[in-house]
C-alpha atoms as one frame of an Amber mdcrd trajectory, in Angstrom:
protein
  54.153  66.407   1.789  51.826  65.320   4.731  48.644  66.862   3.164  49.550
  64.590  -0.331  49.896  61.473   1.668  46.622  62.141   3.623  44.878  62.372
  -0.246  46.751  58.976  -1.080  45.115  57.470   1.523  41.918  58.894   1.101
  41.908  57.971  -2.924  43.149  54.434  -1.704  40.256  54.367   0.519  37.742
  55.536  -1.867  38.764  53.028  -4.270  38.590  50.074  -1.859  35.407  51.343
  -0.590  33.917  51.503  -4.275  35.236  47.941  -4.944  33.595  47.144  -2.023
  30.086  48.668  -3.199  30.680  46.825  -6.527  31.261  43.533  -5.146  27.926
  44.439  -2.842  25.953  45.524  -6.099  27.042  42.194  -8.190  25.742  40.048
  -5.079  22.780  42.169  -4.554  21.768  41.065  -8.465  22.625  37.583  -7.835
  20.459  37.022  -4.680  17.540  39.009  -6.323  17.755  36.613  -9.478  18.437
  34.082  -7.387  14.761  35.008  -5.386  12.793  35.317  -8.308  14.052  32.079
  -9.917  12.630  30.385  -6.462   9.379  32.166  -6.860   8.881  31.182 -10.474
  10.149  27.809  -9.661   7.503  27.663  -6.701   4.278  29.266  -8.977   5.380
  26.229 -11.170   5.203  23.420  -9.342   2.058  24.487  -7.602   0.151  25.034
 -11.145   1.118  21.816 -12.799  -0.861  18.990 -12.323   0.841  16.050 -10.412
   0.624  13.474 -13.537   2.764  11.160 -11.480  -0.034  10.937  -8.691  -2.705
   9.853 -11.050  -0.280   6.768 -12.429   0.773   5.827  -9.066  -3.297   5.867
  -8.288  -3.993   3.863 -11.393  -0.899   1.157 -10.438  -2.682   0.699  -7.287
  -5.896   0.029  -8.318  -4.015  -2.623 -10.748  -1.955  -3.878  -8.291  -4.309
  -4.368  -6.015  -7.129  -5.875  -8.628  -3.956  -8.242  -9.225  -4.139  -9.548
  -5.623  -7.466  -9.265  -5.176  -7.969 -11.854  -8.108  -5.529 -14.056  -5.888
  -7.435 -13.982  -2.998 -10.447 -15.078  -4.532  -8.496 -17.938  -6.160  -7.562
 -18.648  -2.538 -10.593 -18.487  -1.037 -12.876 -20.062  -3.637  -9.824 -23.047
  -3.302 -10.776 -22.766   0.133 -14.983 -23.282  -0.110 -14.310 -25.798  -2.465
 -12.533 -28.105   0.099 -14.632 -27.135   2.425 -17.624 -28.008   0.551 -15.565
 -31.496  -0.077 -14.797 -31.637   3.579 -18.492 -31.761   4.141 -19.593 -33.848
   1.723 -17.784 -36.186   3.239 -18.454 -35.478   6.450 -22.572 -36.055   5.488
 -21.620 -39.309   3.662 -19.580 -40.422   6.747 -22.756 -39.746   8.882 -25.338
 -41.500   6.025 -23.191 -44.101   6.111 -23.561 -44.319  10.512 -26.721 -44.268
  10.148 -27.567 -46.545   7.797 -25.289 -49.225   9.580 -27.132 -48.099  12.938
 -30.498 -48.422  11.222 -29.647 -51.935   9.883 -28.123 -52.946  13.477 -31.378
 -51.877  15.057 -33.687 -53.764  12.124 -31.410 -56.735  13.049 -31.850 -56.640
  16.584 -35.462 -56.141  16.175 -35.772 -59.371  13.876 -33.779 -61.271  16.300
 -35.885 -60.189  19.125 -38.829 -60.785  17.199 -37.704 -64.177  16.530 -36.883
 -64.987  19.915 -40.606 -64.094  21.500 -41.905 -66.233  18.712 -39.459 -69.208
  19.816 -40.535 -68.428  23.512 -44.535 -68.140  22.600 -44.151 -71.774  20.987
């Protein structure tokens, strides 16, 4: 009987070992399929063009143009205000010069009339 029990134990060990081998083969096949799928996806991503990058570049260009237009408008407004300020300053200087010339002319006339009075 001992031999029969030994044979039954050996048979059970082979069955559990064969179950382990089946599980190992199933896991190996799944791993191989996953590896092939990963490689295929990597090749696909490498070979396909990046359309989104082109879209982003175009969008950035349009977006920058929009802000450049605003900046140009602000700069032109600033230039116009500076031009107005310089015109106003030039007019103020011109008025001051005219007043100074008039005052100098008046004082010259007054001195001339005083000299004529003193000569008489």
